[in-house]
C-alpha positions as CSV (number, residue, x, y, z in Angstrom):
1,M,-2.4,8.5,4.4
2,A,-0.6,5.4,3.4
3,L,0.1,4.9,-0.2
4,V,0.3,1.4,-1.6
5,E,1.6,0.5,-5.0
6,R,2.0,-2.9,-6.5
7,E,3.3,-4.3,-9.8
8,P,1.2,-7.3,-10.7
9,Q,4.1,-9.5,-11.9
10,P,5.2,-12.9,-10.6
11,S,8.7,-11.8,-9.9
12,N,9.5,-8.9,-7.5
13,A,13.1,-8.6,-8.6
14,G,13.9,-5.0,-9.6
15,L,10.4,-3.7,-8.9
16,E,9.8,-0.5,-7.0
17,G,6.8,0.1,-4.8
18,T,5.1,-2.1,-2.3
19,S,4.7,-5.4,-4.1
20,T,5.1,-7.9,-1.4
21,I,3.5,-8.5,2.0
22,E,6.9,-7.9,3.7
23,N,7.3,-4.6,1.9
24,L,3.8,-3.5,2.7
25,R,4.2,-4.4,6.3
26,A,7.5,-2.4,6.4
27,E,5.9,0.7,4.7
28,L,3.0,0.6,7.1
29,T,5.2,0.3,10.1
30,S,7.3,3.3,8.9
31,G,4.1,5.3,8.6
32,G,3.1,4.6,12.3
33,V,0.9,1.6,11.9
34,D,1.3,-1.4,14.2
35,A,1.5,-3.8,11.1
36,A,1.9,-6.8,13.4
37,K,-1.8,-6.5,14.2
38,L,-2.7,-7.0,10.5
39,D,-3.0,-10.6,9.4
40,E,-1.5,-11.9,6.1
41,Q,-5.0,-12.1,4.5
42,T,-5.7,-8.4,5.2
43,L,-2.3,-7.4,3.8
44,K,-3.0,-9.6,0.7
45,Q,-6.3,-7.9,0.2
46,M,-4.8,-4.5,0.5
47,L,-2.3,-5.3,-2.2
48,E,-5.1,-6.6,-4.4
49,R,-6.7,-3.1,-4.3
50,V,-4.0,-1.6,-6.4
51,S,-2.7,-2.2,-9.9
52,R,-0.4,-0.7,-12.5
53,K,-3.1,1.9,-13.3
54,E,-4.6,2.6,-9.8
55,E,-3.4,3.4,-6.3
56,C,-5.4,3.0,-3.2
57,R,-5.1,5.6,-0.4
58,V,-6.2,4.7,3.1
59,S,-5.5,6.9,6.1
60,I,-3.4,5.6,8.9
61,A,-6.2,6.3,11.3
62,D,-8.5,4.0,9.2
63,I,-5.9,1.3,9.1
64,N,-5.4,1.5,12.9
65,T,-9.1,1.3,13.5
66,G,-9.5,-1.9,11.4
67,R,-10.9,-0.3,8.3
68,A,-8.0,-0.9,6.0
69,L,-10.2,-2.8,3.5
70,T,-13.4,-0.7,3.7
71,A,-12.0,2.8,3.8
72,G,-9.9,4.8,1.4
73,Q,-10.3,5.6,-2.2
74,Q,-9.1,4.3,-5.6
75,L,-7.2,6.9,-7.7
76,P,-5.6,6.7,-11.1
77,L,-1.9,6.1,-10.7
78,T,-0.1,9.0,-12.4
79,G,3.4,10.3,-12.7
80,D,2.6,12.8,-9.9
81,S,1.6,10.1,-7.5
82,I,4.9,8.2,-8.2
83,E,6.9,11.4,-7.7
84,R,5.1,12.2,-4.5
85,K,5.8,8.7,-3.2
86,S,9.5,9.1,-4.0
87,A,9.6,12.4,-2.2
88,E,8.1,11.0,0.9
89,Q,10.9,8.4,1.3
């Protein structure tokens, strides 16, 4: 599953997580997704699905089959999810 996090702030300086389209594209690519097939609008909408309080998990299989925006689940963002993300890197 791909884990996407975003800090909803105008400046990305010093932020961790996937807060820009470029960072999201890089994270998806490192997870085995051909991110070049995802247009900018889709990536923006993926980022809009997360907040400081929620994460969105979507399987790589769903992303690769074109269901990046319709599949997955919203989950509360907890310290455990942040620790898990750090351990995966």
